[in-house]
N, C-alpha and C positions, 0 to 999 in steps of 0.2 A: 596789873594788868597781866594774864595768865600768860604763859608761854606756850605757843600756838603747838610747837612739836610736841609737848609733853601732853597738851591736852587731845592731839591726833592719835599719841600712842595710847593714852588712856581709853581712848573711844574705841580703838582699832585692835587693841591688843598687841601682842609682841610679833605679831604674822608679818612676814616679809612678801605677800603675795599682792603687788601694787596692783593689776589689773583688778582683780577681786574687790579691793579696798576701795579704790576709786569709783571703782564700778557703784559701789554701796554708796559712798559717799555721794555721787552724784543724784541717787534715788533719794537721799533725804534731806541734803541739805537747801534749805531755802534762799534764794536767790536775794530776797530782799534782807535776810540776815548778813549773806555773805557779802551784800554792798557795805556793811559798816566796817570791813575789813579794809585799812588804807593800800596794802599792796595788792589788794584785787579792783578796787578803785583804780588805782595807776595802771594796773594792766590793762583794763576795760578801755582806758582812756587813750592807751598805746595804741592798742589795737583797733581801736574807733580810727585814731590818725593816719595809721598804716591803711586801712581799709579804703578811708577816703581819698589816700594819696595814690592808691591803684584804680580808684574810681567805682568801687565796688559799692561805695555808699553815695 
């Protein structure tokens, strides 16, 4: 399994401009691909539970 941090560094280069980098990632990453990442699935499940607890969903 590839190291996610190494993959991001290779994709984005060594810059430290998080706002620009995350903006670019947001425009290029497909949600169906992101849904394969266990940490992302856990985060979305936790977010859903929190929103349901607050009656947003």
